[in-house]
N, C-alpha and C positions, 0 to 999 in steps of 0.2 A: 314499705317497699317491697315489691314483689321479688322473690327469688327466681332464679332461672328454672328451678325445678317445678315452679307454680306455672310455668308457661308450657302449655301441651305441645309436643311435636306436631310440626305441620307448617302449611304455607299461610301466610297472612298478607293482607293488603295493607301497604304502608301509605298512611296519610300524611301529607304536610300540613303542619299546624299553622295558626295564624302568625307565626313569628316569621314564616317564610314569605308571607304575602307582601308585595311591593309596598302597598299603601296600608300602612297601620294606623289604627286610631290611638289616641292617648289612654282611652280606657281599655284598650286590649292588654292581656296578661303578657308580663314579662318574666323570665326565668333567671334565677341567679343560683351560684353555688355558694355554699358557706362553710369554711374550713377552719376548724378550731385547732390551735396548737396544743392545747389540753383542755379536757372537759372533765371536771371533778365529778367524782361519784355522788356528791351531795346535791347535784343538779336533779330536779325533779323529773318524774317521768315525762315521755315525749308527748303526752296528751295535754300538757300545760302550755301556756302563752309565751311566745318569745317576742321580745321588743326590740325593734331595730331602729335607729336614728341615723341618717345620712347628713353628713356636712356638706359645705359647698365646694371644698377642695379635696374630695375623695375619701375623706376620713369617716369611719363607720363605728358607732357604738352599739353593742348587742347586750341586752339583759334578759338573763334567763332565771326563773324562779328556782330556787333550791329548796331543801327541806326546811319547813317553817315558813316564817314571813320574809326571809332573806332573799337576796337576789345576787347572781354572780354576774359581773360586768366584764365584757371583753371589749377591746379596743383594736382597730386595725384599719385597713384600707380596702377600696374597691377599685378593680382594675378592669377594663374592657375585655370581654372574652374574644378569644380567636374566633375567625369566622367558620371554622369547621366544628367548634364545640357545641354539642347538641345533647338533649335528653330524649330518651325513648320512653314513651309511656305505653302500658298495655293494660286494656280494659278487659277483665275477665268475663264480665257480663255480656259485652258485645263482641268480643274477640277481636277488636280494632287495635291496631298498632299506630301511634301517632308520634311524629317526629318534630321537635321544638328547638329553636336555636337558644342557647344561653347568652343573655345580655351582658353579665358581669361575673366575675369571681371575687368573692369577698374573703379575705384572711384576717382572722383575729387571734389575740392573745389575750389571756386573762390579766385584768389589772388587779393592783393591790388596793386594799381599802385605805384610803387617804387618812381616815380618822385615826386608825390603828398605828399607822406609820408615824404621824406626827405625834401622837401621845408616847410612843416609844422613843421618839427623838428628844422630846421634852424630858423624858425620864433619864435617859443615857447622858444627854448633853445639856446640863442646866447652864444658866447664864454665868453662874459662879464659876464653872470650869474653864471660862475663857474670860481673860482679862480684858476689860472694855466693852464686852458684850452688853447688849440692851435686851432685855428679855421681852420688851414690847415689840420688837421687830423681828422678822423672820426671813430668812433667804434660803431658797432652795436651789442649790447648784447641781441638779441631778445631770448626769451625763447621758441618760438615756432619751434620746430624741423622740421616741415614740411615745413618751408621757407628756410631752409639752403641749400645752393648751393655750389658746387665747381665750381671754374672758369676754369674747364678742358675743357668744351665745350661738355661733353658727353651726356647732355640732349637732344641735337640736332643732335645726331649722325643718326638717321633714321627718315626721314619726311615723313609722308605719307598724301595725299590729299584725302579726303573723300568728294564725292558730294552725297548729299542727294536727 
């Protein structure tokens, strides 16, 4: 990302990008913002790949490589951007300034590792702790609606790979 100090003072011609053209093709680029509530220091450098999966009902999953072979997974939602939200691109080589509309704003929160949570629950709450509990069945009555998933697989319907 260019800092304002990297842009030389002067007058530039502003070009409206393809997102402002009335008739857009499906293969034209679209632009989105991605806001993390928390991004751990263990996330690998910005030159690594980020994977995004869009669900049918506006839910989004983002996977970012961390140090080693692990991934940090974030879950959130995608909302339509306001009509006045735009990005300004500056090309140092050509000196051109281009304005593009933002299609959507994506907000995500870091998810917990399901395996580690389940294993800690099994350790803390064994079936012998609760009279009449069956160790073969498990029920999760989490009150956090953001973690509720259906097993329909719709979360992974469309997968995009974004290279930074």
